[in-house]
A tleap script that builds the chain and sets N, CA, C and O, in Angstrom:
source leaprc.protein.ff14SB
mol = sequence {
  NMET PRO PHE VAL GLY GLU ARG LEU PHE THR
  PHE SER TRP LEU LYS ILE ILE GLY ILE TRP
  ALA ALA ILE VAL SER SER ILE VAL GLU GLU
  ILE LEU PHE ARG GLN VAL LEU MET ASP TRP
  ILE ASN ASN GLU GLY TYR SER VAL ILE VAL
  GLN MET ILE VAL SER ALA LEU ILE PHE GLY
  LEU ALA HIE GLY ALA TRP VAL LEU LEU ARG
  GLY GLU LEU LYS VAL ALA LEU PRO ILE ILE
  LEU SER THR THR ILE LEU GLY GLY LEU LEU
  ALA PHE VAL TYR ILE ILE SER GLU ARG HIE
  ILE LEU ALA PRO ILE VAL ALA HIE ILE LEU
  ILE ASN LEU MET ILE GLU PRO TRP LEU MET
  LEU SER ALA ILE SER GLN LYS TRP ASN VAL
  LYS GLY PHE LYS ASP CLYS
}
set mol.1.N position { -55.466 41.527 -77.859 }
set mol.1.CA position { -53.985 40.101 -77.710 }
set mol.1.C position { -54.832 39.174 -78.337 }
set mol.1.O position { -55.939 38.934 -77.855 }
set mol.2.N position { -54.393 38.573 -79.461 }
set mol.2.CA position { -55.290 37.722 -80.089 }
set mol.2.C position { -55.453 36.342 -79.368 }
set mol.2.O position { -56.363 35.617 -79.769 }
set mol.3.N position { -54.439 35.793 -78.061 }
set mol.3.CA position { -54.695 35.100 -76.907 }
set mol.3.C position { -56.069 35.174 -76.336 }
set mol.3.O position { -56.805 34.187 -76.324 }
set mol.4.N position { -56.378 36.192 -75.920 }
set mol.4.CA position { -57.540 36.613 -75.496 }
set mol.4.C position { -58.666 36.318 -76.475 }
set mol.4.O position { -59.412 35.344 -76.378 }
set mol.5.N position { -58.716 37.116 -77.295 }
set mol.5.CA position { -59.659 37.365 -78.185 }
set mol.5.C position { -60.073 35.571 -78.728 }
set mol.5.O position { -61.255 35.228 -78.729 }
set mol.6.N position { -59.210 34.795 -79.060 }
set mol.6.CA position { -59.490 33.468 -79.075 }
set mol.6.C position { -60.253 32.819 -78.478 }
set mol.6.O position { -61.140 32.085 -78.913 }
set mol.7.N position { -59.862 33.123 -77.086 }
set mol.7.CA position { -60.941 32.653 -75.396 }
set mol.7.C position { -61.771 33.029 -75.413 }
set mol.7.O position { -62.670 32.447 -74.805 }
set mol.8.N position { -62.034 34.191 -76.078 }
set mol.8.CA position { -62.958 35.282 -75.048 }
set mol.8.C position { -64.318 34.067 -74.934 }
set mol.8.O position { -64.533 34.020 -73.723 }
set mol.9.N position { -64.997 33.395 -75.414 }
set mol.9.CA position { -66.038 33.202 -75.144 }
set mol.9.C position { -66.074 31.395 -74.829 }
set mol.9.O position { -67.062 30.662 -74.881 }
set mol.10.N position { -64.981 31.111 -74.577 }
set mol.10.CA position { -64.617 29.375 -74.344 }
set mol.10.C position { -64.654 29.290 -72.843 }
set mol.10.O position { -63.940 30.148 -72.325 }
set mol.11.N position { -65.359 28.405 -71.884 }
set mol.11.CA position { -65.213 28.154 -70.889 }
set mol.11.C position { -63.640 27.677 -70.364 }
set mol.11.O position { -62.895 27.034 -71.103 }
set mol.12.N position { -63.259 28.096 -68.968 }
set mol.12.CA position { -62.060 27.738 -68.532 }
set mol.12.C position { -62.241 27.898 -67.394 }
set mol.12.O position { -62.817 28.919 -67.020 }
set mol.13.N position { -61.757 26.831 -66.389 }
set mol.13.CA position { -62.117 27.056 -64.988 }
set mol.13.C position { -60.515 28.441 -64.213 }
set mol.13.O position { -60.510 29.060 -63.149 }
set mol.14.N position { -59.572 28.416 -65.211 }
set mol.14.CA position { -58.971 29.956 -65.033 }
set mol.14.C position { -59.792 31.093 -64.981 }
set mol.14.O position { -60.014 31.731 -63.952 }
set mol.15.N position { -60.214 31.328 -66.023 }
set mol.15.CA position { -61.856 32.593 -65.852 }
set mol.15.C position { -62.390 32.450 -64.489 }
set mol.15.O position { -62.540 33.337 -63.648 }
set mol.16.N position { -62.656 31.182 -64.402 }
set mol.16.CA position { -64.061 30.882 -62.778 }
set mol.16.C position { -62.886 31.866 -61.638 }
set mol.16.O position { -62.919 32.903 -60.976 }
set mol.17.N position { -62.081 30.938 -61.903 }
set mol.17.CA position { -60.798 31.279 -60.726 }
set mol.17.C position { -60.175 32.977 -60.414 }
set mol.17.O position { -59.756 33.600 -59.438 }
set mol.18.N position { -60.444 33.277 -62.078 }
set mol.18.CA position { -60.178 34.797 -61.972 }
set mol.18.C position { -60.924 35.761 -61.895 }
set mol.18.O position { -60.477 36.908 -61.897 }
set mol.19.N position { -62.336 35.458 -61.804 }
set mol.19.CA position { -63.391 36.245 -61.527 }
set mol.19.C position { -63.720 36.147 -60.087 }
set mol.19.O position { -64.241 37.089 -59.491 }
set mol.20.N position { -63.347 34.719 -59.363 }
set mol.20.CA position { -63.369 34.615 -58.001 }
set mol.20.C position { -62.459 35.458 -57.552 }
set mol.20.O position { -62.754 36.210 -56.623 }
set mol.21.N position { -61.154 35.484 -58.145 }
set mol.21.CA position { -60.390 36.237 -57.170 }
set mol.21.C position { -60.347 37.663 -57.598 }
set mol.21.O position { -59.665 38.392 -56.878 }
set mol.22.N position { -60.993 38.267 -58.726 }
set mol.22.CA position { -61.277 39.841 -59.104 }
set mol.22.C position { -62.318 40.387 -57.875 }
set mol.22.O position { -62.485 41.504 -57.384 }
set mol.23.N position { -62.664 39.646 -57.729 }
set mol.23.CA position { -64.305 39.845 -56.685 }
set mol.23.C position { -63.668 39.941 -55.467 }
set mol.23.O position { -63.749 41.056 -54.953 }
set mol.24.N position { -63.010 39.036 -54.801 }
set mol.24.CA position { -62.250 38.537 -53.599 }
set mol.24.C position { -61.322 39.668 -53.058 }
set mol.24.O position { -61.386 40.341 -52.029 }
set mol.25.N position { -60.327 39.648 -54.227 }
set mol.25.CA position { -59.454 40.720 -53.654 }
set mol.25.C position { -59.729 42.659 -53.830 }
set mol.25.O position { -59.197 43.592 -53.229 }
set mol.26.N position { -60.682 42.636 -54.817 }
set mol.26.CA position { -61.290 43.704 -54.738 }
set mol.26.C position { -62.151 44.442 -53.623 }
set mol.26.O position { -62.344 45.650 -53.488 }
set mol.27.N position { -62.671 43.246 -52.772 }
set mol.27.CA position { -63.225 43.778 -51.273 }
set mol.27.C position { -62.243 43.884 -50.614 }
set mol.27.O position { -62.020 45.072 -50.380 }
set mol.28.N position { -61.234 42.955 -50.013 }
set mol.28.CA position { -60.276 43.126 -49.363 }
set mol.28.C position { -59.411 43.934 -49.524 }
set mol.28.O position { -58.958 44.565 -48.570 }
set mol.29.N position { -59.042 44.077 -50.595 }
set mol.29.CA position { -58.077 45.728 -51.076 }
set mol.29.C position { -58.641 46.887 -50.720 }
set mol.29.O position { -57.979 47.920 -50.617 }
set mol.30.N position { -60.187 46.812 -50.452 }
set mol.30.CA position { -60.479 48.329 -50.237 }
set mol.30.C position { -61.333 48.957 -49.455 }
set mol.30.O position { -61.805 50.086 -49.319 }
set mol.31.N position { -61.430 47.456 -48.775 }
set mol.31.CA position { -61.514 47.576 -46.676 }
set mol.31.C position { -60.038 47.943 -46.483 }
set mol.31.O position { -59.830 48.664 -45.507 }
set mol.32.N position { -59.159 47.655 -47.086 }
set mol.32.CA position { -57.655 47.658 -46.167 }
set mol.32.C position { -57.259 49.030 -46.823 }
set mol.32.O position { -57.093 49.945 -46.017 }
set mol.33.N position { -57.063 49.353 -48.280 }
set mol.33.CA position { -56.469 50.438 -49.036 }
set mol.33.C position { -57.557 51.705 -48.327 }
set mol.33.O position { -57.187 52.615 -47.584 }
set mol.34.N position { -58.679 51.495 -48.711 }
set mol.34.CA position { -59.213 52.901 -48.370 }
set mol.34.C position { -59.766 52.878 -47.034 }
set mol.34.O position { -59.385 53.774 -46.281 }
set mol.35.N position { -60.661 51.953 -46.558 }
set mol.35.CA position { -61.705 52.260 -45.318 }
set mol.35.C position { -60.270 52.372 -44.040 }
set mol.35.O position { -59.891 53.330 -43.367 }
set mol.36.N position { -59.894 51.303 -44.101 }
set mol.36.CA position { -59.035 51.287 -42.774 }
set mol.36.C position { -57.733 52.173 -42.890 }
set mol.36.O position { -57.814 52.869 -41.877 }
set mol.37.N position { -56.962 52.421 -43.331 }
set mol.37.CA position { -55.811 52.868 -43.727 }
set mol.37.C position { -56.320 54.680 -43.835 }
set mol.37.O position { -55.766 55.612 -43.253 }
set mol.38.N position { -57.338 54.746 -44.622 }
set mol.38.CA position { -57.737 56.438 -44.694 }
set mol.38.C position { -58.624 56.468 -43.652 }
set mol.38.O position { -58.619 57.316 -42.760 }
set mol.39.N position { -59.188 55.787 -43.729 }
set mol.39.CA position { -60.207 56.493 -41.832 }
set mol.39.C position { -58.681 56.475 -40.829 }
set mol.39.O position { -58.365 57.516 -40.253 }
set mol.40.N position { -58.004 55.504 -40.724 }
set mol.40.CA position { -56.513 55.784 -39.717 }
set mol.40.C position { -56.200 57.015 -40.008 }
set mol.40.O position { -56.166 57.935 -39.191 }
set mol.41.N position { -55.960 57.094 -41.171 }
set mol.41.CA position { -55.045 58.406 -41.469 }
set mol.41.C position { -55.607 59.108 -40.972 }
set mol.41.O position { -54.946 59.779 -40.180 }
set mol.42.N position { -56.714 59.357 -41.038 }
set mol.42.CA position { -58.075 60.861 -41.073 }
set mol.42.C position { -58.040 60.754 -39.461 }
set mol.42.O position { -57.725 61.803 -38.898 }
set mol.43.N position { -58.257 59.882 -38.814 }
set mol.43.CA position { -58.274 59.650 -37.364 }
set mol.43.C position { -56.823 60.407 -36.312 }
set mol.43.O position { -56.717 60.709 -35.123 }
set mol.44.N position { -55.897 60.474 -37.517 }
set mol.44.CA position { -54.466 60.794 -36.842 }
set mol.44.C position { -54.491 62.424 -37.555 }
set mol.44.O position { -53.475 63.113 -37.642 }
set mol.45.N position { -55.752 62.826 -37.993 }
set mol.45.CA position { -55.780 64.347 -38.368 }
set mol.45.C position { -55.130 64.925 -39.736 }
set mol.45.O position { -55.307 66.109 -40.020 }
set mol.46.N position { -54.591 64.317 -40.338 }
set mol.46.CA position { -54.436 64.714 -41.661 }
set mol.46.C position { -55.454 64.677 -42.398 }
set mol.46.O position { -56.512 64.154 -42.045 }
set mol.47.N position { -55.188 65.435 -43.933 }
set mol.47.CA position { -56.015 65.966 -44.946 }
set mol.47.C position { -56.263 64.880 -45.740 }
set mol.47.O position { -55.611 63.897 -46.092 }
set mol.48.N position { -57.357 65.294 -45.936 }
set mol.48.CA position { -57.887 64.097 -47.209 }
set mol.48.C position { -57.215 64.287 -48.586 }
set mol.48.O position { -57.312 63.606 -49.607 }
set mol.49.N position { -56.736 65.044 -48.409 }
set mol.49.CA position { -55.288 65.037 -49.837 }
set mol.49.C position { -54.372 63.976 -48.980 }
set mol.49.O position { -54.440 62.828 -49.418 }
set mol.50.N position { -53.667 64.131 -48.024 }
set mol.50.CA position { -52.566 63.587 -47.452 }
set mol.50.C position { -53.090 61.959 -47.572 }
set mol.50.O position { -52.411 61.052 -48.053 }
set mol.51.N position { -54.503 61.822 -46.999 }
set mol.51.CA position { -55.311 60.528 -47.321 }
set mol.51.C position { -54.904 59.680 -48.427 }
set mol.51.O position { -54.190 58.678 -48.392 }
set mol.52.N position { -55.441 60.210 -49.361 }
set mol.52.CA position { -55.373 60.089 -50.718 }
set mol.52.C position { -54.158 59.392 -51.377 }
set mol.52.O position { -54.117 58.231 -51.785 }
set mol.53.N position { -53.236 60.268 -51.400 }
set mol.53.CA position { -51.933 59.908 -51.740 }
set mol.53.C position { -50.975 58.741 -50.907 }
set mol.53.O position { -50.088 58.018 -51.359 }
set mol.54.N position { -51.398 58.829 -49.811 }
set mol.54.CA position { -50.635 57.494 -49.070 }
set mol.54.C position { -51.051 56.681 -49.408 }
set mol.54.O position { -50.218 55.889 -49.850 }
set mol.55.N position { -52.646 56.166 -49.499 }
set mol.55.CA position { -53.270 55.325 -49.805 }
set mol.55.C position { -52.959 54.964 -51.269 }
set mol.55.O position { -52.665 53.776 -51.400 }
set mol.56.N position { -52.951 55.533 -52.158 }
set mol.56.CA position { -52.456 55.131 -53.544 }
set mol.56.C position { -51.015 54.737 -53.494 }
set mol.56.O position { -50.749 53.665 -54.038 }
set mol.57.N position { -50.078 55.375 -52.966 }
set mol.57.CA position { -49.209 54.980 -53.151 }
set mol.57.C position { -48.302 53.701 -52.335 }
set mol.57.O position { -47.265 53.088 -52.588 }
set mol.58.N position { -49.379 53.685 -51.158 }
set mol.58.CA position { -49.176 52.095 -50.540 }
set mol.58.C position { -49.928 51.245 -51.454 }
set mol.58.O position { -49.361 50.154 -51.501 }
set mol.59.N position { -50.596 51.262 -51.938 }
set mol.59.CA position { -51.543 50.473 -53.127 }
set mol.59.C position { -50.707 50.216 -54.402 }
set mol.59.O position { -50.377 49.077 -54.735 }
set mol.60.N position { -50.333 51.487 -55.202 }
set mol.60.CA position { -49.344 50.971 -55.780 }
set mol.60.C position { -48.293 50.016 -55.528 }
set mol.60.O position { -48.266 48.893 -56.033 }
set mol.61.N position { -47.330 50.533 -54.649 }
set mol.61.CA position { -46.552 49.455 -53.909 }
set mol.61.C position { -46.920 48.462 -53.951 }
set mol.61.O position { -46.436 47.735 -54.817 }
set mol.62.N position { -47.891 47.950 -53.106 }
set mol.62.CA position { -48.015 46.957 -52.890 }
set mol.62.C position { -48.570 46.097 -53.907 }
set mol.62.O position { -48.780 44.895 -53.750 }
set mol.63.N position { -48.828 46.840 -55.084 }
set mol.63.CA position { -49.185 45.888 -56.457 }
set mol.63.C position { -48.272 45.345 -57.313 }
set mol.63.O position { -48.317 44.425 -58.129 }
set mol.64.N position { -47.092 46.424 -56.804 }
set mol.64.CA position { -45.714 46.763 -57.686 }
set mol.64.C position { -44.555 45.488 -56.882 }
set mol.64.O position { -43.657 44.846 -57.424 }
set mol.65.N position { -44.946 45.470 -55.646 }
set mol.65.CA position { -43.839 44.675 -54.857 }
set mol.65.C position { -43.124 43.164 -55.159 }
set mol.65.O position { -42.005 42.693 -54.956 }
set mol.66.N position { -44.003 42.817 -55.574 }
set mol.66.CA position { -43.679 40.814 -55.977 }
set mol.66.C position { -42.615 41.289 -57.156 }
set mol.66.O position { -41.484 40.823 -57.017 }
set mol.67.N position { -42.831 42.170 -58.322 }
set mol.67.CA position { -41.906 42.533 -59.457 }
set mol.67.C position { -40.679 42.974 -58.940 }
set mol.67.O position { -39.586 42.435 -59.113 }
set mol.68.N position { -40.932 44.015 -58.276 }
set mol.68.CA position { -39.723 45.013 -57.635 }
set mol.68.C position { -39.048 44.044 -56.775 }
set mol.68.O position { -37.978 44.507 -56.379 }
set mol.69.N position { -39.350 42.554 -56.227 }
set mol.69.CA position { -38.283 41.925 -55.439 }
set mol.69.C position { -37.476 41.145 -56.490 }
set mol.69.O position { -36.283 40.878 -56.351 }
set mol.70.N position { -38.228 40.801 -57.556 }
set mol.70.CA position { -37.827 40.455 -58.301 }
set mol.70.C position { -36.430 40.843 -59.125 }
set mol.70.O position { -35.722 40.031 -59.720 }
set mol.71.N position { -36.182 42.402 -59.011 }
set mol.71.CA position { -35.205 43.221 -59.619 }
set mol.71.C position { -35.604 43.369 -61.159 }
set mol.71.O position { -34.854 43.460 -62.131 }
set mol.72.N position { -37.114 43.368 -61.100 }
set mol.72.CA position { -37.282 43.564 -62.658 }
set mol.72.C position { -37.855 45.327 -62.742 }
set mol.72.O position { -39.068 45.445 -62.912 }
set mol.73.N position { -37.130 46.482 -62.643 }
set mol.73.CA position { -37.603 47.541 -62.302 }
set mol.73.C position { -37.949 47.851 -63.788 }
set mol.73.O position { -38.842 48.693 -63.694 }
set mol.74.N position { -37.726 47.629 -65.071 }
set mol.74.CA position { -38.572 48.251 -65.747 }
set mol.74.C position { -40.047 47.778 -65.932 }
set mol.74.O position { -40.955 48.495 -66.353 }
set mol.75.N position { -40.150 46.585 -65.592 }
set mol.75.CA position { -41.499 46.138 -65.512 }
set mol.75.C position { -42.555 46.586 -64.101 }
set mol.75.O position { -43.764 46.815 -64.067 }
set mol.76.N position { -41.484 46.590 -62.987 }
set mol.76.CA position { -42.407 47.130 -61.659 }
set mol.76.C position { -42.292 49.104 -62.006 }
set mol.76.O position { -43.123 49.887 -61.545 }
set mol.77.N position { -41.723 49.312 -62.423 }
set mol.77.CA position { -42.521 50.965 -62.183 }
set mol.77.C position { -43.518 50.893 -63.039 }
set mol.77.O position { -44.589 51.153 -62.489 }
set mol.78.N position { -43.619 50.611 -64.315 }
set mol.78.CA position { -45.311 50.956 -65.222 }
set mol.78.C position { -46.235 50.026 -64.569 }
set mol.78.O position { -47.379 50.228 -64.976 }
set mol.79.N position { -46.151 48.901 -63.543 }
set mol.79.CA position { -47.041 48.979 -62.783 }
set mol.79.C position { -47.705 49.379 -60.989 }
set mol.79.O position { -48.785 49.255 -60.412 }
set mol.80.N position { -46.252 49.923 -60.619 }
set mol.80.CA position { -46.429 50.550 -59.765 }
set mol.80.C position { -47.598 51.810 -59.891 }
set mol.80.O position { -48.641 52.049 -59.281 }
set mol.81.N position { -46.642 52.682 -61.342 }
set mol.81.CA position { -47.405 54.045 -61.343 }
set mol.81.C position { -49.137 53.539 -61.669 }
set mol.81.O position { -50.146 53.660 -60.975 }
set mol.82.N position { -48.935 52.979 -62.946 }
set mol.82.CA position { -50.490 53.060 -63.408 }
set mol.82.C position { -51.600 52.348 -61.961 }
set mol.82.O position { -52.801 52.616 -62.002 }
set mol.83.N position { -51.014 51.426 -60.717 }
set mol.83.CA position { -51.791 51.196 -59.785 }
set mol.83.C position { -52.251 52.092 -58.737 }
set mol.83.O position { -53.318 52.327 -58.171 }
set mol.84.N position { -50.848 52.576 -58.682 }
set mol.84.CA position { -50.910 54.265 -58.057 }
set mol.84.C position { -51.943 55.375 -58.469 }
set mol.84.O position { -52.413 56.253 -57.745 }
set mol.85.N position { -52.180 55.143 -59.761 }
set mol.85.CA position { -52.654 56.130 -60.163 }
set mol.85.C position { -54.286 55.532 -59.971 }
set mol.85.O position { -55.213 56.306 -59.732 }
set mol.86.N position { -54.471 54.080 -60.110 }
set mol.86.CA position { -55.587 53.630 -60.307 }
set mol.86.C position { -56.334 53.684 -58.409 }
set mol.86.O position { -57.485 53.989 -58.096 }
set mol.87.N position { -55.402 53.352 -57.656 }
set mol.87.CA position { -55.292 53.617 -55.903 }
set mol.87.C position { -56.163 54.980 -55.966 }
set mol.87.O position { -57.368 54.988 -55.717 }
set mol.88.N position { -55.439 56.109 -56.317 }
set mol.88.CA position { -55.731 57.469 -56.176 }
set mol.88.C position { -56.951 57.609 -56.470 }
set mol.88.O position { -57.685 58.259 -55.725 }
set mol.89.N position { -57.423 57.019 -57.631 }
set mol.89.CA position { -59.000 57.489 -58.351 }
set mol.89.C position { -59.762 56.709 -57.112 }
set mol.89.O position { -60.564 57.449 -56.543 }
set mol.90.N position { -59.687 55.418 -56.590 }
set mol.90.CA position { -60.350 54.584 -55.851 }
set mol.90.C position { -60.586 55.248 -54.316 }
set mol.90.O position { -61.607 55.142 -53.637 }
set mol.91.N position { -59.466 55.891 -54.002 }
set mol.91.CA position { -59.670 56.631 -53.203 }
set mol.91.C position { -60.471 57.921 -53.439 }
set mol.91.O position { -61.521 57.877 -52.798 }
set mol.92.N position { -60.379 58.656 -53.896 }
set mol.92.CA position { -61.089 59.651 -54.746 }
set mol.92.C position { -62.555 59.421 -54.523 }
set mol.92.O position { -63.292 60.319 -54.115 }
set mol.93.N position { -62.976 58.186 -54.800 }
set mol.93.CA position { -64.480 57.553 -54.977 }
set mol.93.C position { -64.658 57.238 -53.887 }
set mol.93.O position { -65.777 57.599 -53.523 }
set mol.94.N position { -63.906 56.533 -52.852 }
set mol.94.CA position { -64.148 56.764 -51.409 }
set mol.94.C position { -64.792 58.461 -50.863 }
set mol.94.O position { -65.764 58.753 -50.167 }
set mol.95.N position { -64.110 59.021 -51.310 }
set mol.95.CA position { -64.192 60.605 -50.621 }
set mol.95.C position { -65.515 60.760 -50.903 }
set mol.95.O position { -66.445 60.677 -50.101 }
set mol.96.N position { -65.586 61.062 -52.447 }
set mol.96.CA position { -66.767 61.800 -52.696 }
set mol.96.C position { -68.321 60.782 -52.376 }
set mol.96.O position { -69.410 61.332 -52.540 }
set mol.97.N position { -68.247 59.197 -51.890 }
set mol.97.CA position { -69.178 58.669 -51.909 }
set mol.97.C position { -69.141 58.732 -50.240 }
set mol.97.O position { -69.385 57.683 -49.644 }
set mol.98.N position { -68.866 59.841 -49.533 }
set mol.98.CA position { -69.089 59.918 -48.564 }
set mol.98.C position { -68.343 58.925 -47.141 }
set mol.98.O position { -68.631 59.015 -45.948 }
set mol.99.N position { -67.360 58.040 -47.786 }
set mol.99.CA position { -66.599 57.382 -47.343 }
set mol.99.C position { -67.476 55.799 -46.804 }
set mol.99.O position { -67.367 55.149 -45.764 }
set mol.100.N position { -68.429 55.570 -48.167 }
set mol.100.CA position { -68.776 54.648 -48.331 }
set mol.100.C position { -68.181 53.659 -48.964 }
set mol.100.O position { -67.881 53.887 -50.135 }
set mol.101.N position { -67.923 52.617 -48.523 }
set mol.101.CA position { -67.093 51.670 -48.832 }
set mol.101.C position { -67.694 50.907 -49.957 }
set mol.101.O position { -67.063 50.616 -50.972 }
set mol.102.N position { -68.714 50.649 -49.780 }
set mol.102.CA position { -69.505 49.731 -51.122 }
set mol.102.C position { -69.183 50.606 -52.794 }
set mol.102.O position { -68.975 49.817 -53.716 }
set mol.103.N position { -69.160 51.515 -53.016 }
set mol.103.CA position { -68.901 52.480 -54.269 }
set mol.103.C position { -66.937 51.996 -54.773 }
set mol.103.O position { -66.655 51.492 -55.861 }
set mol.104.N position { -66.096 52.260 -53.890 }
set mol.104.CA position { -64.815 52.194 -54.372 }
set mol.104.C position { -64.810 50.445 -54.811 }
set mol.104.O position { -64.098 50.014 -55.718 }
set mol.105.N position { -65.862 49.456 -53.875 }
set mol.105.CA position { -65.607 48.249 -54.089 }
set mol.105.C position { -66.074 47.611 -55.556 }
set mol.105.O position { -65.725 46.734 -56.345 }
set mol.106.N position { -67.129 48.670 -55.388 }
set mol.106.CA position { -68.013 47.313 -56.773 }
set mol.106.C position { -67.046 48.509 -58.071 }
set mol.106.O position { -66.938 47.967 -59.171 }
set mol.107.N position { -66.599 49.523 -58.015 }
set mol.107.CA position { -65.723 50.267 -58.983 }
set mol.107.C position { -64.296 49.416 -59.215 }
set mol.107.O position { -63.989 49.169 -60.381 }
set mol.108.N position { -63.581 49.046 -58.336 }
set mol.108.CA position { -62.586 48.185 -58.004 }
set mol.108.C position { -63.259 47.011 -58.748 }
set mol.108.O position { -62.896 46.772 -59.900 }
set mol.109.N position { -64.223 46.258 -58.158 }
set mol.109.CA position { -64.774 44.650 -58.948 }
set mol.109.C position { -64.633 44.938 -60.247 }
set mol.109.O position { -64.045 44.111 -60.944 }
set mol.110.N position { -65.142 46.174 -60.855 }
set mol.110.CA position { -65.618 46.087 -62.268 }
set mol.110.C position { -64.313 46.270 -63.058 }
set mol.110.O position { -64.209 45.861 -64.214 }
set mol.111.N position { -63.541 46.758 -62.550 }
set mol.111.CA position { -62.207 47.084 -62.974 }
set mol.111.C position { -61.661 45.566 -63.308 }
set mol.111.O position { -61.477 45.023 -64.397 }
set mol.112.N position { -61.466 45.070 -61.918 }
set mol.112.CA position { -60.434 43.745 -62.184 }
set mol.112.C position { -61.235 42.753 -62.867 }
set mol.112.O position { -60.542 41.891 -63.406 }
set mol.113.N position { -62.742 42.582 -63.037 }
set mol.113.CA position { -63.151 41.493 -63.814 }
set mol.113.C position { -63.296 41.590 -65.354 }
set mol.113.O position { -63.787 40.790 -66.151 }
set mol.114.N position { -62.609 43.054 -65.576 }
set mol.114.CA position { -62.515 43.272 -67.033 }
set mol.114.C position { -60.429 42.884 -67.407 }
set mol.114.O position { -59.639 43.049 -68.337 }
set mol.115.N position { -60.413 42.388 -66.165 }
set mol.115.CA position { -58.653 42.233 -66.337 }
set mol.115.C position { -58.363 40.876 -65.939 }
set mol.115.O position { -57.987 39.989 -66.705 }
set mol.116.N position { -58.617 40.731 -64.333 }
set mol.116.CA position { -58.107 39.422 -63.738 }
set mol.116.C position { -58.945 37.706 -64.611 }
set mol.116.O position { -58.277 36.715 -64.315 }
set mol.117.N position { -59.571 37.541 -65.073 }
set mol.117.CA position { -59.361 36.011 -65.397 }
set mol.117.C position { -58.469 36.303 -66.875 }
set mol.117.O position { -57.892 35.362 -67.420 }
set mol.118.N position { -58.440 37.186 -67.242 }
set mol.118.CA position { -57.353 36.840 -68.288 }
set mol.118.C position { -55.784 37.024 -68.129 }
set mol.118.O position { -54.943 36.478 -68.843 }
set mol.119.N position { -55.457 38.147 -66.750 }
set mol.119.CA position { -54.147 37.970 -66.507 }
set mol.119.C position { -54.081 36.249 -66.447 }
set mol.119.O position { -53.341 35.589 -67.176 }
set mol.120.N position { -55.200 35.549 -65.218 }
set mol.120.CA position { -54.787 34.530 -64.629 }
set mol.120.C position { -54.762 33.493 -66.392 }
set mol.120.O position { -53.786 32.778 -66.620 }
set mol.121.N position { -55.633 33.564 -67.165 }
set mol.121.CA position { -55.492 32.837 -68.229 }
set mol.121.C position { -53.770 32.940 -68.943 }
set mol.121.O position { -52.935 32.064 -69.169 }
set mol.122.N position { -53.764 33.981 -69.080 }
set mol.122.CA position { -52.517 34.227 -69.928 }
set mol.122.C position { -51.337 33.814 -68.983 }
set mol.122.O position { -50.483 33.117 -69.529 }
set mol.123.N position { -51.173 34.065 -67.897 }
set mol.123.CA position { -50.289 33.923 -66.853 }
set mol.123.C position { -49.303 32.103 -66.684 }
set mol.123.O position { -48.162 31.650 -66.771 }
set mol.124.N position { -50.845 31.611 -66.378 }
set mol.124.CA position { -50.926 29.838 -66.463 }
set mol.124.C position { -50.463 29.437 -67.658 }
set mol.124.O position { -49.488 28.687 -67.690 }
set mol.125.N position { -51.044 29.842 -68.766 }
set mol.125.CA position { -50.793 29.543 -70.298 }
set mol.125.C position { -49.348 29.770 -70.577 }
set mol.125.O position { -48.710 28.863 -71.111 }
set mol.126.N position { -48.653 31.124 -70.203 }
set mol.126.CA position { -47.182 31.823 -70.603 }
set mol.126.C position { -47.813 32.077 -71.798 }
set mol.126.O position { -47.397 31.377 -72.721 }
set mol.127.N position { -48.896 33.043 -72.141 }
set mol.127.CA position { -49.652 33.378 -73.162 }
set mol.127.C position { -49.810 34.736 -73.618 }
set mol.127.O position { -50.477 35.277 -74.500 }
set mol.128.N position { -48.580 35.309 -72.308 }
set mol.128.CA position { -48.893 36.805 -72.572 }
set mol.128.C position { -48.340 37.930 -73.474 }
set mol.128.O position { -48.627 39.127 -73.456 }
set mol.129.N position { -47.252 37.082 -74.474 }
set mol.129.CA position { -46.970 38.152 -75.108 }
set mol.129.C position { -47.820 38.526 -76.224 }
set mol.129.O position { -48.610 37.699 -76.679 }
set mol.130.N position { -47.734 39.644 -76.685 }
set mol.130.CA position { -48.508 40.473 -77.808 }
set mol.130.C position { -47.362 40.272 -78.912 }
set mol.130.O position { -46.246 39.837 -78.626 }
set mol.131.N position { -47.816 40.686 -80.379 }
set mol.131.CA position { -46.392 40.700 -81.392 }
set mol.131.C position { -45.610 42.424 -80.947 }
set mol.131.O position { -46.064 43.507 -80.579 }
set mol.132.N position { -44.551 41.992 -81.176 }
set mol.132.CA position { -43.689 43.356 -80.958 }
set mol.132.C position { -42.683 42.790 -79.478 }
set mol.132.O position { -41.543 43.189 -79.243 }
set mol.133.N position { -43.304 41.995 -78.805 }
set mol.133.CA position { -42.978 41.825 -77.422 }
set mol.133.C position { -42.389 40.362 -77.017 }
set mol.133.O position { -42.941 39.307 -77.329 }
set mol.134.N position { -41.178 40.466 -76.273 }
set mol.134.CA position { -40.423 38.625 -76.806 }
set mol.134.C position { -39.888 38.548 -75.656 }
set mol.134.O position { -39.012 39.339 -75.307 }
set mol.135.N position { -40.447 37.338 -74.699 }
set mol.135.CA position { -39.467 37.161 -73.548 }
set mol.135.C position { -37.937 36.882 -73.530 }
set mol.135.O position { -37.542 36.237 -74.500 }
set mol.136.N position { -36.979 37.251 -72.594 }
set mol.136.CA position { -35.780 37.233 -72.896 }
set mol.136.C position { -35.052 35.790 -72.703 }
set mol.136.O position { -33.858 35.660 -72.974 }
savepdb mol mol.pdb
quit
């Protein structure tokens, strides 16, 4: 995206807010969707696979809900699908780390740090379009 490339090394308070949001949201989401939800499902006697699927689906739906509620199904479906896959991968990290929450938190923070500041900057400035994609 040219917009991102042009601003990669420039200071912006929006980037700082995006970095803060990336860190805080990663911690909160991992505690909620992995530690609390998966451990609760585990305590109810369900298998690891069920825990991972439920965690991933709820994670995906939570990330796409705001777009879905606006009725933008074409936009919501890829968001829900991609974040459901991410949620499943983070659930897998939680399981293979023997349910130590720090592992998926660190993974989630690293992923968000690559995305969040740019999403914030692009959304606020409304410069998210790339060649070939136009607003209606």
